C-alpha positions in Angstrom: 25.6 -67.9 -15.8 28.6 -66.4 -17.7 29.0 -67.8 -21.2 31.6 -66.6 -23.8 31.9 -63.2 -22.3 28.1 -62.6 -22.1 25.6 -62.8 -19.3 22.8 -65.3 -19.4 19.5 -63.3 -18.9 18.1 -66.3 -17.0 21.2 -66.6 -14.7 22.0 -64.9 -11.5 24.2 -62.2 -12.8 28.0 -61.8 -13.3 30.4 -63.8 -11.1 31.0 -60.9 -8.8 27.3 -60.3 -8.2 26.1 -61.5 -4.7 24.4 -64.9 -4.9 20.7 -64.9 -4.6 20.3 -61.2 -5.6 18.1 -60.6 -8.6 19.8 -59.5 -11.9 19.6 -57.0 -13.3 19.2 -54.8 -10.3 16.2 -52.4 -10.1 17.1 -48.8 -10.7 17.2 -46.6 -7.6 15.5 -43.2 -7.8 17.8 -40.8 -6.0 16.0 -37.7 -7.1 17.5 -34.7 -8.8 20.9 -33.4 -7.6 20.6 -30.8 -4.8 16.8 -31.4 -4.6 14.2 -29.2 -6.2 16.5 -26.1 -6.3 19.2 -28.1 -8.2 16.6 -29.3 -10.6 15.4 -25.8 -11.4 19.0 -24.6 -11.7 19.9 -27.4 -14.1 16.8 -26.5 -16.2 17.8 -22.9 -16.4 21.4 -23.8 -17.3 20.2 -26.1 -20.1 17.8 -23.4 -21.4 20.6 -20.9 -21.4 23.0 -23.3 -23.3 20.3 -24.2 -25.7 19.1 -20.6 -26.4 22.4 -18.8 -26.4 24.9 -21.3 -27.8 23.2 -24.3 -29.5 20.4 -22.5 -31.3 22.7 -19.8 -32.8 25.2 -22.4 -33.9 22.5 -24.4 -35.6 21.2 -21.3 -37.3 24.7 -20.5 -38.5 25.2 -24.0 -39.9 21.9 -23.9 -41.7 22.7 -20.5 -43.2 26.2 -21.5 -44.2 24.8 -24.7 -45.8 22.2 -22.9 -47.8 24.6 -20.2 -48.9 27.9 -22.1 -49.5 27.4 -25.8 -48.8 29.1 -27.9 -46.2 32.5 -26.7 -47.4 31.9 -23.4 -45.5 31.5 -25.0 -42.1 34.0 -22.5 -40.7 31.7 -19.7 -41.9 28.9 -21.5 -40.1 30.8 -21.3 -36.9 31.6 -17.7 -37.4 28.0 -16.9 -38.2 26.9 -18.7 -35.1 29.4 -16.9 -32.9 28.3 -13.6 -34.4 24.7 -14.4 -33.4 25.8 -15.3 -29.9 27.6 -12.0 -29.6 24.5 -10.1 -30.9 22.3 -11.9 -28.4 24.7 -11.1 -25.5 24.7 -7.5 -26.6 20.9 -7.4 -26.7 20.8 -9.0 -23.3 23.2 -6.4 -21.9 21.0 -3.6 -23.4 17.9 -5.1 -21.9 19.6 -5.4 -18.5 20.7 -1.8 -18.6 17.1 -0.7 -19.5 15.4 -2.7 -16.8 18.0 -2.3 -14.1 16.8 1.2 -13.0 13.3 -0.1 -12.9 14.4 -3.0 -10.7 16.3 -0.6 -8.4 13.3 1.7 -8.2 11.0 -1.3 -7.2 13.6 -2.3 -4.6 13.6 1.3 -3.2 9.8 1.3 -3.1 9.7 -2.0 -1.3 12.2 -0.7 1.3 10.2 2.5 1.8 6.9 0.5 2.1 8.6 -1.7 4.8 9.8 1.4 6.7 6.3 2.9 6.5 4.7 -0.3 7.7 7.0 -0.5 10.8 6.4 3.2 11.5 2.6 2.6 11.2 2.8 -0.3 13.7 4.8 1.9 16.1 2.4 4.8 15.8 -0.6 2.6 16.3 1.0 1.0 19.4 1.7 4.5 20.8 -1.8 5.8 20.1 -3.5 2.7 21.7 -1.1 2.6 24.7 -2.1 5.9 26.2 -5.9 5.3 26.6 -5.2 1.7 27.6 -2.9 2.8 30.3 -5.5 5.3 31.6 -8.3 2.6 31.6 -6.1 0.1 33.3 -5.1 2.5 36.0 -8.7 3.6 36.7 -10.0 0.0 36.8 -7.2 -1.1 39.2 -8.1 1.9 41.4 -11.7 0.8 41.4 -10.7 -2.7 42.4 -8.3 -1.5 45.1 -10.9 0.8 46.5 -8.8 3.9 45.8 -11.7 5.5 43.8 -15.4 4.9 43.7 -16.7 4.0 40.2 -18.8 7.2 40.1 -20.5 8.5 37.0 -17.8 11.1 36.2 -14.9 8.6 36.2 -16.9 6.0 34.2 -17.7 8.7 31.6 -14.0 9.5 31.3 -13.3 5.8 30.7 -16.0 5.6 28.1 -14.4 8.6 26.4 -11.0 6.7 26.3 -12.8 3.7 24.8 -14.3 5.9 22.2 -10.8 7.2 21.3 -9.7 3.6 20.6 -12.8 2.8 18.7 -12.3 5.9 16.5 -8.6 4.9 15.9 -9.5 1.4 14.9 -12.3 2.6 12.6 -9.8 5.1 11.0 -7.3 2.3 10.5 -9.9 0.1 8.9 -10.9 2.9 6.5 -7.2 3.4 5.6 -6.7 -0.3 5.1 -9.7 -0.4 2.7 -8.5 2.6 0.7 -4.9 1.3 0.5 -6.1 -2.0 -0.8 -8.2 -0.4 -3.4 -11.4 -2.0 -2.0 -13.2 1.2 -1.0 -16.7 0.9 -2.2 -18.3 4.2 -3.2 -22.0 4.7 -3.8 -22.3 8.0 -5.6 -25.7 9.7 -6.1 -26.9 13.2 -7.0 -26.4 15.1 -3.7 -27.4 18.5 -2.5 -24.1 19.6 -1.0 -25.7 22.5 0.9 -28.1 20.1 2.7 -25.3 17.7 3.4 -23.1 20.4 4.9 -26.0 21.7 6.9 -26.7 18.3 8.5 -23.0 18.0 9.5 -22.9 21.5 11.0 -26.1 20.7 12.9 -24.1 17.9 14.8 -21.7 20.6 16.0 -24.3 23.1 17.2 -23.6 22.5 20.9 -19.8 22.5 20.5 -17.4 25.2 21.3 -16.4 27.1 19.3 -19.6 27.7 17.4 -19.8 26.3 13.9 -21.7 28.3 11.3 -22.7 27.6 7.7 -22.2 30.1 5.0 -24.0 29.4 1.7 -22.5 31.3 -1.2 -24.5 29.6 -3.9 -27.8 28.0 -2.8 -27.9 25.3 -5.6 -24.8 23.2 -5.4 -25.1 19.6 -6.4 -22.5 16.9 -6.9 -22.5 13.2 -7.8 -20.9 11.8 -4.6 -21.2 9.2 -1.9 -23.0 11.3 0.8 -21.9 8.9 3.6 -18.2 9.3 2.7 -18.4 13.1 2.1 -20.1 13.4 5.5 -17.2 11.6 7.0 -14.8 14.1 5.3 -16.7 17.1 6.7 -16.9 15.6 10.1 -13.1 15.0 10.2 -12.4 18.6 9.0 -14.8 20.2 11.5 -13.4 18.1 14.3 -9.9 19.2 13.5 -11.0 22.8 13.2 -12.8 22.7 16.5 -9.8 21.3 18.3 -7.5 23.9 16.9 -9.8 26.8 17.9 -10.6 28.1 21.4 -14.1 28.8 22.6 -14.0 32.4 21.6 -13.0 31.6 18.0 -15.0 30.8 15.0 -15.4 27.9 12.6 -17.2 28.4 9.3 -18.3 26.0 6.6 -18.6 27.7 3.3 -20.4 26.1 0.3 -20.2 27.4 -3.3 -20.0 26.3 -6.9 -16.6 25.3 -8.1 -15.0 27.3 -10.9 -12.4 24.5 -11.6 -12.9 22.4 -14.7 -14.7 19.2 -14.1 -15.8 20.2 -10.6 -19.2 21.3 -9.5 -18.9 21.9 -5.7 -16.4 23.7 -3.4 -16.5 23.3 0.4 -14.3 25.3 2.7 -13.8 24.8 6.4 -12.3 27.9 7.9 -11.2 28.4 11.5 -9.6 31.2 13.5 -7.4 28.8 15.5 -3.7 28.5 16.1 -2.8 27.8 12.5 -0.1 25.5 11.2 3.6 26.2 10.7 4.8 26.5 7.1 7.3 23.6 7.5 4.4 21.3 8.6 2.1 22.0 5.6 4.1 19.6 3.3 3.4 16.6 5.5 0.1 17.6 7.0 -1.8 14.9 5.1 0.6 12.2 6.2 -0.5 9.6 8.7 -0.2 10.4 12.3 0.7 14.0 11.7 -0.8 16.0 14.5 -0.6 19.6 15.7 1.4 20.4 18.8 -1.6 20.4 21.2 -3.9 18.0 19.3 -5.3 15.0 21.0 -6.6 13.4 17.8 -5.3 10.3 16.1 -3.5 12.1 13.3 -5.5 10.2 10.7 -8.4 12.5 10.0 -6.7 14.5 7.2 -5.2 11.4 5.7 -8.5 9.7 5.5 -10.2 12.8 4.2 -7.6 13.1 1.4 -8.1 9.4 0.4 -11.9 9.8 0.3 -11.9 13.0 -1.7 -9.4 11.7 -4.2 -11.4 8.5 -4.5 -14.2 10.7 -5.8 -11.9 12.3 -8.3 -11.8 15.5 -6.2 -9.1 17.6 -4.7 -8.3 18.8 -1.2 -5.9 21.5 -0.2 -4.9 23.4 2.9 -3.7 26.9 3.6 -2.7 28.2 7.0 -0.9 31.0 8.8 0.3 30.6 12.4 -1.8 32.6 14.8 -4.4 33.4 12.1 -6.2 30.2 11.4 -6.5 27.5 8.7 -8.6 27.0 5.6 -9.2 23.5 4.1 -10.7 23.5 0.6 -12.4 20.5 -1.0 -13.6 20.5 -4.6 -15.9 17.8 -5.9 
């Protein structure tokens, strides 16, 4: 009930309030303006105003009060404005300092996205070829065009092996890129390790031979991973060399500081053009007549560098290629 210009708390509200509705009304929570984004924006604006305007002015007032009393309030404002200008200048300097870093990060992100898309395209291309062959052969078997004899089935198994090797290479690359490559180094006789890998190629063409320059060559490495490196290098060398050529694995002590072992894989194959040497360790880089995945050298480099070693390549077209690994 309305009495003397005031509202009776026990009444039903002002005269214009609907009869029967409780008074006072319950507040309605409409949430922050513009939702969560608006709330974050308002917080940042308030922090900016507080940090860049209010705080400097308060500091100016305090300094002016301590120095000259309240009579110098004008000086307080001037001091506060000076502090604001100094803070803005400092912010500008920081922006200029970090802006190149931000631009560099943006460029790296763009480059990484381009590499990711190129990787997906290359993987699709590498898998499409053997899958097309397998599908064609299986359809021919079903239609009765070909008999599923041993020779054709062996060829299909070879295509399956190509895809398995590609997927295994991609898994290794993914592990190294993510920094999750687990190495298990142990004292290893590098000559014995190289001999065991060469033994696996004894029936291949061209012939693979082992040349031991120093009989006692040891290194603290993960033998499984270094075996993988040598297998990749020998596979590439054998592909690039015809049956009448030669592939040699040479083992010696390393003369480089911090290194104990040097392994060279030398072939007399077609060689590599000079303009290709700069990108030879990039993913999916292959020779003109190579039927490999183009990942062997990339993986070898990652594995060698994970051991703290180095890998280099030298080649002349028509004369052959030498890949040197130091551990």
